[in-house]
N, C-alpha and C positions, 0 to 999 in steps of 0.2 A: 334486600340482600346486598351486601357490599361486594364490589368487584375488586378482586385482588389484582394489583398491578406488579408485574414482574420486570425488573430491570435485567435485561439480557445483555451481557457484555458483547461487544462486536467481535466478529471473527478476525483474528490477526495472524498473519504469516510473516516469517522473516527468512529471507534467502541470503545466506552468507556466501557470496561469490569468492571473496578473498578476505583476508583480515582488514583490508582497507576499502572494501566495496560491498555494500549491503543494499538489499531491497526490502521495504516494509510495506505490507499490504494490509488494508483494513476494510472489512465489508460489514454493513449493517443489514444486508439482505440475504444472507445465507453463505454457503460454502462452495458454491459452483465457481471454480477457477477459470471456466471458459465463458463466463457471462460478463457483460460490462457493468459490474456492480461494485468495483474496487476503487478505493483511493489508494494510489501507489506513490511511495516516496523512495527516491534513491539517495543513499548516503555514501559519500566516497571521500577519500582523503588525498590531498595533493600537498606534498611536503608536510608541514605540521598543522595544516588547516583542513578541517572537516567541512565538506560542502553538503548541502541538502537541496534537492531538486525534485520537481514534479513533472509528470509527462506533459510536454508542450507548455510547461509553466502553470498548469491548471490543477487546482486542489479540489477535485470533484470525484464523486463516486460513480465514474462512468468508464473506467478502464478495465481491461481484461488481464487478470493476474498472469495467465499463461503467455501473454504478449509483452510482458514487462521489459524484456531485453530489446524490443524493437522500437520503444519510444525514445524521443529526444527529451532529455531532462534539463530543465531550467529552474 
């Protein structure tokens, strides 16, 4: 018997704080926003330049979405 393989799209959240400040969260391990299972990206504009940063400069699925405002983004 063949096992069916399902490609499940990761959970994604976008928090539009202002028109020039966004947070994007991605989780491959569920929807719980209070668990350290999120890759979080902050996107913000300074002048005409858009910046992209990650908590403490780390691109890892180990951050808590609910704590996104408390991280330092680099």
